[in-house]
VOGU-3710 file (C-alpha; in Angstrom, 3 decimals, decimal comma):
1> xxxxxxxxxx> 0,109/-0,182/-0,143  1,466/3,402/-1,300  1,062/6,493/1,435  0,181/9,439/-1,227  -2,334/9,377/-4,283  -3,334/12,543/-5,845  -6,400/10,245/-6,564  -8,078/7,815/-4,405  -10,929/5,587/-5,965  -13,333/3,782/-3,757
11> xxxxxxxxxx> -15,062/0,763/-5,510  -13,823/-1,588/-8,247  -16,547/-1,889/-10,588  -17,492/-1,080/-14,571  -17,527/2,720/-13,564  -14,311/2,644/-10,682  -12,410/1,043/-13,285  -13,348/3,024/-16,365  -12,435/6,255/-14,558  -9,431/5,176/-13,379
21> xxxxxxxxxx> -8,169/4,394/-17,164  -9,201/7,869/-18,182  -7,400/9,616/-15,781  -4,594/8,467/-16,836  -5,872/9,148/-20,515  -6,079/12,875/-19,257  -2,252/12,379/-17,747  -3,063/12,259/-14,035  -1,107/8,347/-13,345  -0,657/8,694/-9,538
31> xxxxxxxxxx> -4,300/7,325/-9,124  -5,231/4,427/-6,602  -8,171/2,448/-6,671  -9,318/-0,043/-3,982  -11,774/-2,475/-3,833  -12,766/-4,342/-1,172  -13,226/-7,844/-3,265  -12,571/-8,553/-6,211  -12,703/-6,227/-9,629  -16,276/-6,612/-10,555
41> xxxxxxxxxx> -17,568/-7,897/-7,382  -21,035/-5,819/-6,566  -23,485/-5,180/-9,410  -21,034/-4,933/-12,581  -19,720/-9,063/-12,427  -23,564/-9,986/-13,202  -25,319/-7,472/-15,377  -26,786/-8,261/-18,232  -24,014/-6,389/-20,178  -26,401/-4,419/-22,310
51> xxxxxxxxxx> -25,592/-1,362/-24,538  -28,030/0,204/-26,016  -27,928/4,051/-27,929  -32,072/4,850/-27,260  -32,110/7,603/-24,720  -34,263/10,296/-24,203  -31,161/12,058/-22,880  -28,669/14,063/-25,018  -25,963/13,862/-22,323  -26,635/10,247/-21,518
61> xxxxxxxxxx> -26,653/9,702/-25,285  -23,341/10,901/-25,947  -21,734/9,059/-22,976  -23,527/5,423/-24,387  -22,434/6,046/-27,579  -18,894/7,002/-26,760  -18,884/3,777/-24,274  -20,007/1,370/-27,344  -17,174/2,890/-29,402  -14,729/2,083/-26,095
71> xxxxxxxxxx> -15,824/-1,742/-25,857  -15,293/-2,037/-29,405  -12,714/0,389/-30,894  -10,433/2,133/-28,597  -9,665/-1,359/-25,941  -9,272/-3,593/-29,037  -6,949/-0,947/-30,201  -5,028/-0,430/-27,056  -5,000/-4,089/-26,397  -4,533/-5,933/-29,471
81> xxxxxxxxxx> -7,116/-8,003/-28,489  -10,334/-8,970/-30,787  -13,369/-7,147/-29,683  -15,890/-8,999/-27,255  -18,378/-6,274/-27,719  -21,761/-8,434/-29,586  -23,127/-5,660/-32,140  -26,249/-7,123/-33,071  -28,363/-4,010/-33,318  -31,575/-3,514/-31,303
91> xxxxxxxxxx> -35,472/-3,589/-31,531  -37,431/-1,226/-29,031  -41,457/-2,173/-29,669  -43,943/0,474/-29,227  -48,172/-0,259/-29,072  -49,258/3,821/-28,542  -49,544/6,929/-30,494  -47,838/8,630/-27,538  -45,116/6,079/-27,681  -44,909/6,287/-31,277
101> xxxxxxxxxx> -44,690/10,604/-31,289  -41,713/9,872/-28,811  -39,825/7,217/-31,037  -40,086/9,911/-33,306  -38,482/12,696/-30,311  -35,848/10,029/-29,794  -34,430/9,598/-33,773  -34,392/13,510/-33,722  -32,125/13,300/-30,395  -29,893/10,807/-32,318
111> xxxxxxxxxx> -28,836/13,092/-34,919  -26,561/15,194/-33,498  -24,964/12,204/-31,392  -23,910/10,191/-34,144  -25,899/6,926/-33,568  -27,988/5,190/-36,776  -31,282/4,859/-35,637  -34,706/4,176/-37,821  -38,024/2,905/-37,703  -38,553/-0,210/-39,426
121> xxxxxxxxxx> -41,688/-2,296/-40,384  -42,799/-5,388/-39,022  -42,152/-7,022/-41,611  -38,171/-5,761/-41,473  -38,440/-6,208/-38,415  -39,282/-10,131/-38,841  -36,080/-10,230/-41,187  -33,797/-8,928/-38,415  -35,631/-11,259/-35,640  -37,006/-14,045/-37,196
131> xxxxxxxxxx> -37,932/-15,544/-33,897  -40,359/-12,795/-32,619  -43,867/-11,881/-33,023  -44,564/-8,485/-34,315  -47,825/-8,872/-35,242  -49,571/-6,199/-32,634  -46,934/-3,680/-32,387  -47,520/-0,226/-33,618  -44,090/1,113/-33,891  -40,744/-0,570/-34,074
141> xxxxxxxxxx> -37,607/1,474/-33,695  -33,735/-0,279/-34,838  -30,823/0,754/-33,983  -28,221/-1,842/-35,410  -24,979/-0,669/-33,469  -26,239/-1,468/-30,164  -25,369/-4,599/-28,240  -23,878/-6,327/-25,487  -20,823/-7,319/-23,984  -19,660/-9,278/-20,791
151> xxxxxxxxxx> -18,854/-7,040/-18,005  -15,344/-8,756/-16,929  -14,025/-8,486/-20,746  -14,277/-4,835/-20,613  -13,162/-3,901/-16,721  -10,329/-6,318/-16,749  -8,523/-4,987/-19,546  -9,499/-1,731/-18,340  -7,793/-2,081/-15,542  -4,703/-3,907/-16,949
161> xxxxxxxxxx> -4,366/-0,574/-19,570  -4,883/1,901/-16,506  -1,827/0,005/-14,772  0,707/0,193/-17,462  -0,065/3,780/-17,729  0,968/3,976/-14,121  -2,355/3,592/-12,031  -2,276/1,234/-9,265  -5,350/-1,391/-7,670  -5,215/-2,712/-4,133
171> xxxxxxxxxx> -8,256/-5,335/-4,121  -10,019/-7,352/-0,741  -8,838/-4,246/1,023  -12,050/-2,467/2,680  -11,828/1,311/2,896  -12,373/1,509/6,818  -13,083/5,476/7,220  -12,394/8,743/5,115  -11,431/12,089/7,346  -10,913/15,760/5,782
181> xxxxxxxxxx> -7,661/16,781/7,139  -6,682/20,798/8,157  -4,635/20,704/4,506  -7,519/19,716/2,311  -6,247/16,701/1,510  -8,006/13,360/2,602  -6,940/10,542/5,080  -8,746/7,347/3,904  -8,055/4,896/6,293  -8,110/1,096/4,798
191> xxxxxxxxxx> -7,706/-2,605/6,189  -3,991/-2,238/4,426  -2,882/1,193/5,516  -3,652/4,768/5,146  -3,639/6,806/2,096  -3,362/10,694/1,963  -5,349/11,763/-1,160  -5,937/14,904/-2,631  -9,163/13,696/-4,564  -11,358/10,909/-3,734
201> xxxxxxxxxx> -14,127/9,352/-5,677  -17,260/7,642/-4,296  -17,632/4,664/-7,071  -18,927/2,541/-4,159  -22,031/1,002/-6,340  -23,957/-0,445/-3,829  -22,003/0,915/-0,897  -22,204/4,427/-2,472  -24,128/5,250/0,849  -21,926/4,027/3,528
211> xxxxxxxxxx> -18,892/5,486/1,534  -20,472/8,972/1,567  -21,603/8,655/5,133  -17,591/8,582/5,829  -17,379/12,262/5,010  -20,800/13,533/5,701  -22,426/13,271/2,045  -25,550/12,061/1,399  -26,154/9,576/-1,131  -29,717/9,373/-2,471
221> xxxxxxxxxx> -30,121/5,964/-4,307  -31,721/2,761/-3,045  -31,244/-1,171/-4,228  -33,443/-2,948/-5,946  -33,484/-6,525/-6,886  -33,618/-7,516/-10,906  -33,619/-10,798/-12,194  -32,938/-12,087/-15,611  -32,600/-15,783/-16,876  -31,105/-17,772/-19,046
231> xxxxxxxxxx> -32,556/-20,963/-21,180  -31,512/-24,068/-22,241  -29,993/-23,766/-26,141  -33,066/-23,812/-29,042  -32,612/-25,585/-32,224  -34,033/-22,559/-33,762  -31,533/-20,323/-32,227  -28,847/-22,324/-33,295  -29,985/-22,297/-36,649  -30,160/-18,423/-37,110
241> xxxxxxxxxx> -27,151/-16,763/-39,362  -26,180/-13,565/-37,311  -27,171/-13,591/-33,716  -31,040/-12,015/-32,721  -30,553/-8,459/-31,352  -31,874/-7,027/-28,329  -35,311/-6,635/-28,327  -36,966/-4,099/-25,350  -40,737/-4,820/-25,408  -43,270/-1,990/-23,831
251> xxxxxxxxxx> -46,090/-4,190/-23,484  -43,729/-7,195/-21,726  -41,875/-4,423/-19,698  -38,973/-6,937/-20,854  -35,244/-6,676/-22,769  -34,761/-10,215/-24,593  -31,629/-11,488/-26,737  -29,716/-14,823/-27,620  -27,344/-16,071/-24,563  -25,045/-18,543/-26,722
261> xxxxxxxxxx> -28,059/-20,956/-28,458  -30,768/-20,020/-25,884  -32,703/-16,754/-24,653  -31,811/-14,362/-22,188  -35,179/-12,489/-20,728  -34,534/-9,542/-18,197  -38,314/-8,179/-17,195  -38,593/-4,817/-15,280  -41,947/-5,503/-12,947  -44,617/-3,161/-13,695
271> xxxxxxxxxx> -45,511/-3,471/-10,219  -44,565/-5,285/-6,793  -40,754/-3,871/-7,251  -38,436/-5,653/-4,747  -36,143/-2,426/-2,410  -33,327/-4,534/-0,817  -30,711/-3,291/1,823  -33,076/-0,693/2,735  -31,450/-0,322/6,777  -27,807/-0,265/5,250
281> xxxxxxxxxx> -25,408/-2,371/3,404  -23,754/-5,193/5,114  -19,763/-4,788/4,223  -19,443/-9,012/3,711  -21,730/-8,681/1,125  -19,359/-10,084/-1,804  -20,847/-11,127/-5,620  -24,136/-12,381/-3,791  -27,206/-12,878/-5,239  -30,793/-13,317/-3,941
291> xxxxxxxxxx> -33,179/-16,774/-4,431  -34,979/-16,495/-8,155  -38,756/-15,618/-7,699  -40,180/-16,701/-10,903  -43,622/-15,626/-9,084  -42,931/-11,990/-8,918  -42,070/-12,052/-12,626  -44,284/-14,607/-13,956  -46,398/-12,343/-15,594  -43,938/-10,877/-17,922
301> xxxxxxxxxx> -42,261/-13,877/-18,592  -46,389/-15,075/-20,115  -46,035/-12,179/-22,316  -42,497/-12,716/-23,423  -43,358/-16,262/-24,251  -46,507/-15,107/-26,301  -43,705/-12,785/-27,944  -41,353/-15,219/-28,720  -42,789/-19,080/-29,123  -39,500/-20,547/-28,728
311> xxxxxxxxxx> -38,785/-19,341/-25,326  -42,031/-21,638/-24,052  -39,817/-24,527/-25,568  -37,175/-24,688/-23,691  -35,955/-24,927/-20,139  -34,614/-22,298/-17,478  -30,719/-22,578/-16,954  -29,933/-19,965/-14,607  -32,021/-17,402/-12,845  -29,860/-14,463/-11,845
321> xxxxxxxxxx> -31,453/-12,029/-9,526  -28,988/-9,418/-8,062  -28,994/-5,929/-6,323  -29,226/-2,933/-8,897  -28,560/0,679/-7,740  -31,238/3,176/-8,508  -31,170/7,413/-7,989  -34,860/9,083/-7,662  -34,527/9,674/-11,532  -32,352/6,930/-12,644
331> xxxxxxxxxx> -30,493/9,545/-13,834  -26,744/8,472/-11,628  -24,628/10,384/-9,613  -21,948/12,189/-10,991  -19,034/14,900/-10,137  -18,243/17,450/-6,650  -20,123/16,203/-3,424  -21,955/19,100/-1,987  -19,619/21,343/0,546  -16,460/19,634/-0,048
341> xxxxxxxxxx> -13,789/19,977/-1,958  -12,416/17,249/-4,057  -14,955/14,823/-3,174  -16,574/13,543/-6,179  -19,115/10,669/-7,100  -19,673/8,252/-9,028  -22,435/5,830/-8,551  -26,174/5,443/-8,571  -25,986/3,992/-12,216  -28,787/1,583/-13,035
351> xxxxxxxxxx> -27,169/0,489/-16,091  -23,381/1,225/-15,922  -22,267/-0,852/-18,494  -23,796/1,049/-21,015  -22,592/4,054/-19,022  -18,766/3,308/-18,153  -17,804/6,004/-20,671  -19,035/8,672/-18,009  -15,195/7,881/-16,835  -13,999/9,945/-19,710
361> xxxxxxxxxx> -16,322/12,903/-18,446  -15,718/12,580/-15,056  -11,762/12,687/-15,509  -12,172/15,932/-17,550  -14,185/17,550/-14,604  -11,587/16,632/-12,199  -8,512/17,412/-14,724  -9,806/20,717/-16,552  -12,883/21,692/-14,225  -15,709/21,113/-16,786
371> xxxxxxxxxx> -16,242/18,431/-19,454  -17,352/19,005/-22,836  -21,224/17,567/-21,771  -23,689/19,217/-20,156  -23,859/17,174/-17,478  -26,280/19,337/-15,028  -28,648/16,378/-15,251  -26,267/14,295/-13,819  -24,428/16,507/-11,309  -25,196/14,915/-7,914
381> xxxxxxxxxx> -26,171/17,730/-6,045  -29,167/17,952/-8,131  -30,631/16,118/-5,144  -30,246/17,325/-1,270  -31,107/15,878/2,296  -34,425/17,034/1,079  -34,224/13,585/-0,897  -34,869/11,362/2,157  -35,170/7,824/2,670  -39,222/7,564/1,773
391> xxxxxxxxxx> -38,783/9,830/-1,230  -35,781/7,953/-2,269  -37,328/4,284/-1,732  -40,690/5,755/-3,253  -39,196/7,062/-6,984  -36,504/4,644/-6,901  -39,345/2,202/-7,078  -41,324/4,416/-9,606  -38,378/4,465/-11,950  -37,807/0,471/-11,877
401> xxxxxxxxxx> -41,120/-0,253/-12,590  -41,838/2,176/-15,851  -38,428/1,248/-17,074  -40,279/0,478/-20,505  -43,129/2,520/-20,463  -43,803/5,645/-22,488  -41,932/9,123/-22,206  -44,590/12,078/-22,680  -43,572/15,442/-21,657  -46,304/16,158/-19,625
411> xxxxxxxxxx> -46,031/12,734/-18,141  -46,317/14,679/-14,938  -46,097/11,596/-11,965  -46,957/11,651/-8,408  -44,308/9,423/-6,414  -42,921/10,986/-3,376  -43,913/14,270/-3,781  -44,335/17,003/-2,434  -41,016/17,044/-0,779  -40,461/20,864/-1,304
421> xxxxxxxxxx> -43,226/23,174/-1,582  -43,693/27,250/-1,933  -46,108/28,279/0,759  -48,870/28,902/-2,077  -48,731/25,125/-2,637  -51,766/24,538/-0,981  -53,787/28,055/-1,920  -52,836/27,485/-5,996  -53,789/23,910/-5,910  -57,453/24,549/-4,587
431> xxxxxxxxxx> -57,734/27,040/-7,297  -56,173/24,561/-9,935  -52,788/24,463/-10,422  -51,313/21,285/-12,088  -47,669/21,736/-10,605  -44,748/19,810/-11,694  -41,360/19,212/-10,298  -37,864/21,226/-10,361  -35,020/19,399/-8,339  -38,011/18,791/-5,868
441> xxxxxxxxxx> -39,638/21,817/-5,733  -43,366/21,813/-6,552  -44,115/24,766/-9,510  -47,595/25,603/-10,702  -47,191/24,829/-14,492  -50,744/25,525/-15,332  -54,396/26,480/-14,412  -57,381/23,855/-14,926  -60,671/25,658/-15,646  -64,233/24,959/-15,922
451> xxxxxxxxxx> -63,814/23,378/-19,065  -60,533/22,050/-19,168  -59,817/19,380/-16,099  -56,908/17,468/-17,304  -54,575/16,626/-20,520  -53,752/13,249/-21,590  -50,346/12,465/-22,387  -49,332/13,642/-25,808  -46,407/14,715/-27,562  -48,805/17,111/-29,349
461> xxxxxxxxxx> -50,408/20,365/-27,960  -52,302/18,939/-24,933  -55,704/20,150/-23,734  -53,813/22,523/-21,573  -52,266/24,697/-24,730  -56,126/26,591/-24,551  -55,736/27,092/-21,011  -52,174/28,264/-21,166  -53,645/30,806/-24,032  -55,892/32,259/-21,494
471> xxxxxxxxxx> -53,205/32,658/-19,095  -51,645/34,945/-21,297  -53,996/36,624/-22,644  -54,645/37,943/-18,859  -51,007/38,547/-18,633  -50,866/41,088/-22,259  -54,469/42,636/-21,532  -54,791/43,021/-17,938  -52,936/41,407/-15,062  -51,175/37,523/-14,170
481> xxxxxxxxxx> -49,657/36,728/-10,910  -47,089/33,756/-10,771  -45,329/31,796/-7,798  -41,615/32,452/-7,926  -41,252/31,245/-4,806  -38,942/28,161/-6,374  -36,005/30,586/-7,201  -32,838/30,001/-5,757  -31,939/33,075/-3,528  -28,720/34,429/-1,578
491> xxxxxxxxxx> -27,373/37,039/-0,403  -23,973/38,578/-0,565  -21,987/40,430/1,868  -18,978/41,977/3,302  -16,425/44,880/2,661  -15,618/42,846/-0,411  -18,897/41,917/-1,850  -18,412/43,604/-5,065  -14,891/43,034/-5,734  -15,670/39,661/-5,097
501> xxxxxxxxxx> -19,074/39,451/-7,610  -16,933/41,815/-10,053  -14,733/38,768/-10,353  -17,279/36,522/-10,726  -19,635/38,206/-13,301  -19,286/38,210/-16,793  -21,563/41,598/-17,009  -20,596/44,615/-15,244  -22,025/45,165/-12,111  -24,873/47,580/-11,206
511> xxxxxxxxxx> -23,124/51,206/-10,620  -25,821/52,444/-8,419  -27,498/51,400/-5,250  -31,084/50,272/-6,156  -29,744/48,638/-9,806  -30,026/45,011/-11,269  -27,648/43,119/-13,858  -28,566/40,260/-15,254  -24,933/37,744/-15,608  -23,367/34,924/-15,972
521> xxxxxxxxxx> -20,595/33,198/-14,063  -17,976/30,785/-16,319  -15,396/28,215/-15,615  -11,909/29,077/-16,305  -12,299/27,134/-19,571  -15,707/29,389/-20,678  -18,474/27,228/-19,667  -21,232/28,646/-18,062  -21,689/27,819/-14,172  -24,611/29,920/-13,389
531> xxxxxxxxxx> -27,233/32,254/-14,319  -27,812/35,053/-11,910  -29,720/38,338/-11,773  -28,074/40,797/-8,906  -29,343/43,471/-7,284  -27,399/46,204/-5,762  -28,602/46,712/-2,437  -25,211/48,723/-1,565  -21,531/48,298/-2,173  -21,462/45,690/0,505
541> xxxxxxxxxx> -24,152/44,420/-0,189  -25,783/42,113/-2,325  -29,233/40,197/-3,523  -28,932/37,121/-5,847  -31,756/35,197/-7,632  -31,147/32,243/-9,967  -32,626/28,665/-10,957  -33,435/26,501/-8,503  -32,319/23,360/-10,200  -28,454/24,446/-9,218
551> xxxxxxxxxx> -29,502/26,010/-6,185  -26,366/24,112/-4,532  -24,312/23,986/-7,145  -24,368/28,083/-7,130  -23,526/28,005/-3,564  -20,572/26,042/-4,097  -19,338/27,344/-7,083  -18,920/31,425/-4,547  -17,704/29,396/-1,830  -14,898/27,682/-3,878
561> xxxxxxxxxx> -13,902/31,087/-4,809  -14,342/33,847/-2,172  -10,848/32,296/-0,591  -9,407/36,181/-0,186  -12,265/37,816/0,169  -13,993/39,609/3,358  -17,239/38,209/2,175  -20,278/36,099/4,005  -23,163/34,055/1,508  -26,369/33,037/2,970
571> xxxxxxxxxx> -28,232/30,755/0,887  -32,351/32,432/1,582  -34,121/30,365/-0,998  -36,226/28,163/1,517  -36,535/31,322/3,920  -37,623/33,709/1,304  -40,777/33,523/-1,108  -42,055/35,492/-4,256  -44,385/37,012/-6,431  -44,571/37,972/-10,303
581> xxxxxxxxxx> -46,950/40,508/-11,124  -47,098/41,766/-14,661  -49,430/43,158/-17,199  -50,691/46,567/-18,608  -52,462/46,891/-15,211  -49,677/45,735/-12,368  -49,045/49,182/-11,316  -52,326/50,351/-11,381  -52,961/47,102/-9,112  -49,750/47,103/-6,900
591> xxxxxxxxxx> -50,634/51,065/-6,181  -53,403/50,529/-4,381  -51,635/48,758/-1,569  -49,005/51,543/-1,156  -48,826/54,195/0,791  -49,350/57,612/-1,233  -45,931/58,961/-1,154  -44,728/55,666/-2,618  -44,103/56,157/-6,395  -43,985/53,497/-9,046
601> xxxxxxxxxx> -44,362/55,613/-11,818  -42,190/54,939/-14,743  -39,926/57,928/-13,677  -40,046/56,829/-9,544  -39,318/53,569/-10,021  -37,702/52,500/-13,611  -37,092/49,419/-15,443  -34,512/47,119/-13,822  -34,349/48,893/-10,399  -34,925/47,712/-6,958
611> xxxxxxxxxx> -35,774/48,753/-3,617  -37,275/47,758/-0,490  -41,281/49,182/-0,619  -44,003/48,668/2,113  -46,945/46,393/0,186  -49,932/47,040/2,908  -48,271/46,583/6,245  -45,427/44,266/5,278  -41,594/45,168/4,161  -41,212/43,608/0,251
621> xxxxxxxxxx> -38,136/43,652/-1,937  -39,721/44,652/-5,214  -37,572/44,709/-8,499  -38,845/46,269/-11,693  -38,339/43,609/-14,096  -41,078/40,749/-15,703  -39,533/37,478/-17,494  -43,008/37,829/-19,490  -42,096/40,750/-20,794  -44,817/42,643/-19,747
631> xxxxxxxxxx> -44,960/45,863/-17,015  -44,304/44,103/-13,698  -42,633/43,543/-10,437  -41,061/40,837/-8,551  -42,111/40,880/-4,935  -39,995/38,896/-2,445  -40,702/38,608/0,994  -40,449/35,822/3,878  -42,254/32,837/3,245  -44,905/33,693/5,904
641> xxxxxxxxxx> -45,690/36,718/4,072  -46,543/35,099/0,789  -50,170/34,394/0,954  -51,255/37,380/2,927  -49,626/39,127/0,645  -51,271/37,282/-2,882  -54,599/37,564/-1,361  -54,505/41,129/-0,769  -53,552/41,941/-4,400  -55,987/39,313/-5,590
651> xxxxxxxxxx> -59,323/41,031/-3,595  -58,546/44,347/-5,295  -57,298/42,815/-8,393  -59,904/40,538/-9,383  -62,070/43,433/-10,887  -58,905/44,816/-13,172  -58,530/41,550/-14,887  -55,663/39,856/-12,182  -55,156/35,726/-13,346  -53,061/33,378/-12,206
661> xxxxxxxxxx> -50,591/31,848/-14,342  -47,755/29,059/-14,255  -44,876/28,033/-16,123  -45,925/27,159/-19,322  -47,124/30,480/-20,025  -43,919/31,885/-18,492  -42,502/29,900/-21,001  -44,135/30,722/-23,956  -43,880/34,236/-23,143  -40,237/34,175/-22,527
671> xxxxxxxxxx> -39,587/32,895/-26,281  -41,577/35,252/-27,985  -39,173/37,825/-25,895  -36,483/36,017/-26,545  -35,348/35,354/-23,091  -32,588/32,672/-22,839  -32,663/30,429/-20,005  -29,994/28,267/-17,329  -30,594/24,858/-18,156  -31,552/25,235/-22,129
681> xxxxxxxxxx> -29,719/27,794/-23,824  -27,523/28,444/-21,141  -25,223/24,794/-19,957  -21,699/24,197/-19,005  -20,430/23,196/-22,390  -20,850/26,552/-23,736  -20,220/29,992/-22,906  -21,916/33,484/-23,217  -20,365/33,693/-26,395  -22,003/31,117/-28,269
691> xxxxxxxxxx> -24,938/31,821/-26,777  -25,128/35,038/-28,587  -24,886/37,105/-24,750  -22,672/39,577/-26,110  -24,177/43,060/-24,861  -24,376/41,053/-21,438  -20,552/40,536/-21,241  -17,914/42,705/-20,414  -14,497/41,431/-21,991  -12,569/44,617/-20,947
701> xxxxxxxxxx> -12,552/42,925/-17,777  -10,825/40,194/-15,827  -13,288/38,001/-14,690  -13,423/34,349/-14,130  -13,341/32,435/-18,010  -12,875/36,193/-19,836  -9,273/35,175/-21,724  -10,969/31,429/-22,445  -13,920/33,606/-23,816  -12,035/36,152/-25,654
711> xxxxxxxxxx> -9,782/33,332/-27,380  -13,427/31,074/-28,411  -14,151/34,967/-30,456  -10,766/35,487/-32,058  -10,921/31,502/-33,118  -13,732/31,523/-34,195  -17,273/29,930/-32,688  -18,128/26,365/-33,578  -22,035/27,309/-33,208  -24,185/29,966/-31,919
721> xxxxxxxxxx> -27,494/30,291/-30,323  -30,116/31,571/-32,988  -33,998/32,251/-32,610  -36,068/30,769/-34,553  -39,696/31,164/-35,376  -41,416/28,583/-37,646  -43,557/28,953/-40,295  -46,134/26,233/-39,967  -48,945/25,289/-37,870  -48,194/21,733/-37,271
731> xxxxxxxxxx> -48,893/21,358/-33,183  -45,795/19,906/-31,917  -43,341/22,195/-30,221  -39,451/21,882/-29,252  -38,341/20,389/-25,897  -34,980/20,395/-26,668  -31,938/18,658/-28,738  -34,368/18,133/-31,542  -32,398/18,101/-35,046  -32,018/21,218/-36,965
741> xxxxxxxxxx> -31,502/20,631/-40,851  -30,344/23,509/-43,643  -30,617/22,054/-46,937  -30,335/18,699/-46,008  -27,660/18,975/-43,546  -27,458/18,768/-40,135  -26,749/22,310/-38,542  -27,504/22,012/-34,781  -30,069/20,932/-32,161  -32,775/23,140/-30,586
751> xxxxxxxxxx> -32,163/24,153/-26,890  -36,166/23,821/-26,154  -39,185/25,672/-27,405  -43,151/27,076/-26,656  -46,028/27,945/-28,790  -46,213/31,839/-28,140  -49,928/32,736/-27,103  -49,051/36,246/-27,706  -47,786/35,738/-31,325  -49,563/32,681/-32,483
761> xxxxxxxxxx> -46,434/31,156/-33,491  -44,161/28,210/-32,233  -41,058/29,633/-31,367  -37,539/27,802/-30,417  -34,105/28,262/-29,759  -31,244/26,302/-31,325  -27,504/25,824/-31,391  -26,673/26,010/-35,273  -23,492/26,706/-37,335  -22,846/30,494/-37,334
771> xxxxxxxxxx> -23,352/30,727/-40,721  -26,776/29,693/-40,900  -27,299/32,728/-38,094  -28,929/34,840/-40,204  -32,102/36,598/-40,242  -34,733/34,851/-42,910  -32,443/31,875/-42,770  -34,682/29,176/-43,621  -34,390/25,726/-41,356  -36,134/22,675/-40,873
781> xxxxxxxxxx> -36,891/20,809/-37,498  -37,535/17,154/-37,168  -40,395/17,490/-34,103  -42,502/14,561/-32,489  -45,314/14,831/-35,562  -42,540/15,264/-38,152  -40,935/17,938/-40,169  -41,372/21,850/-39,453  -40,279/24,484/-41,536  -38,821/27,816/-39,852
791> xxxxxxxxxx> -36,696/30,607/-40,304  -34,330/32,790/-38,020  -34,879/35,940/-36,345  -32,700/38,459/-34,998  -35,116/40,302/-32,511  -37,706/39,141/-30,519  -40,648/38,393/-32,327  -43,168/40,157/-29,395  -42,167/43,978/-28,474  -38,847/43,972/-29,369
801> xxxxxxx> -38,093/47,575/-28,635  -39,135/46,188/-24,842  -41,847/49,035/-25,134  -44,207/47,058/-22,834  -41,318/46,653/-20,171  -40,775/50,400/-19,996  -44,008/51,902/-19,306
//
């Protein structure tokens, strides 16, 4: 055992070994991987080894694509050994209209990933997989480059390659404890000695929560039992000219593939999923399996027998029933741990073999500070301690039981909710608010009406479309009120507050008290780390507001960079709530609740200004901004005050047309105004330059990332953010990552979209080649309902001169 290491990786499964290999490829060779058993001995060794490209998450799709390349090309090239990857292709079978729409969306997303994916007919499917019955299928998606691999055949070579590059492995050696030292290093205590490490990675798999607890890090994963079985040989399988493709069927909720001359069948029960080790893991568990439980999966096996008649004609050779980790959203946990420097998570993968290539991107993150992919959907800081045990169990079961269910943008599932609520949650629920969840926080999406009580699952316009139109009309013609409590909020104070934020901010800070600035925080390598609205109370006092989804990350980013500055950072997200009052009658409604001497005229309270005002008897921090693009104020206050102020505003405002509106209407109106959003147009792999935020960047200053952004502009940008207005009436919006074409060639992908109810047109943002971001450029966007025609606009589609904001 060595006594020091730059990096200690705890866990020798697929993810840990992949990271070890990729760290050495990035130049970090002083890496020690510690595994309490043999490599692969956790859940890796018993995995079915499936490697699909079908994925609704663009980042994961990129990871899956690279993983297959790693297994089938890179490892054989570097070892000189033949590939062990079974490139069988795969079929995904659907039976409903919503599945067909979903498949079209997935195909569109795949265009910018690089994997081949297409619809095929039942007859074509029968040629590819002659042993399966497709008679009742509505849609079949074929991905010819998918396949499967034996986990050991890739983990062992990767481990050997990493050792040849200088990394070391300590097997049969359990990590007993981890202590953070005053130096910022970690003392990793093992059964065979102690190692002092600069970085520690929790790749503990099933044991990741136990490893996290050693340093006080919350790891929200739950183990569930998953079974698959291998049959005896079947003569028809032996006759096949090529190996049958992996087939995933939503009706049977199962994957079916060939194993030798038999079948391998793996159902995901749609009810009765079984969690395991809810009171914690036993450290003695190693390469363990549970007894087979065919009764639990028999309904799904019977369906598989209908789909694959040959399956009913052979005996069962082996039943594998092992533990698989699941997170609340079934995306794994990657990246920095909350509250610590240089402690990293790499765990929670339910299909870790297919995602082993994540090691490449975490290695980039550790070595360079950011990756070439947008990691927000995988960032382990998206969960906090609010994701408690009951929540994690409930959501893990839900994720497991819906593994092969359809995907739809309005699939608003109730499991484990509510967890984080606004003070307005119950009141708005009584008024018909349909809440959706962002990072556990309940946010009103739209409001039901007397005529519209719900919506069906759809990728086209649902019943909610008409209700949202009414909400937008109220904001445009009278006034709307929205709950803004689900916003991350921070107070930055201290003698160095201005200098500190000036170093982080790409935009100039407000020069005067009572003014507001919109800005971005960048990493050294230019990626956008945060979007913030900064209000200057005084030179030593600022209030920041950003996306709720990046609350923990934003706070940690500021903490990491405050060394040398005399500042304090307070997270007031949970203690402050807020409302947006916006529309042409907003001033009239608000004035009714103010003292006569309180001047909120355009001269007395101009656009992009802020101050504390007394609304009724309450002190309220008011900001003259509106994401909806109309005259308006954001009103922020302690949570206990919000309901009272809301009811008071509504009492007087209802006669003037005041109406509730939700996030769908807000998205519609922000798209009409061309307002970009964090998590959509602003992501970590691009900078403000690509996002076309030039007027919000002052590159004459030396802020974090400025040099990189200047270099990007000097060298020429590979893509830029374009604003698209659609020219047809097809009722399908963009949800992000759909393919954008110009003259039959891919030029980029969307970041999201919405229907602009005030202008009567669909809208979207998209990252495209710079030469295509010119006014009037015709493009085609591949949507869930087929091809849509659009053109590029350089100005907002609604009120391009901001006249309605400044009245």
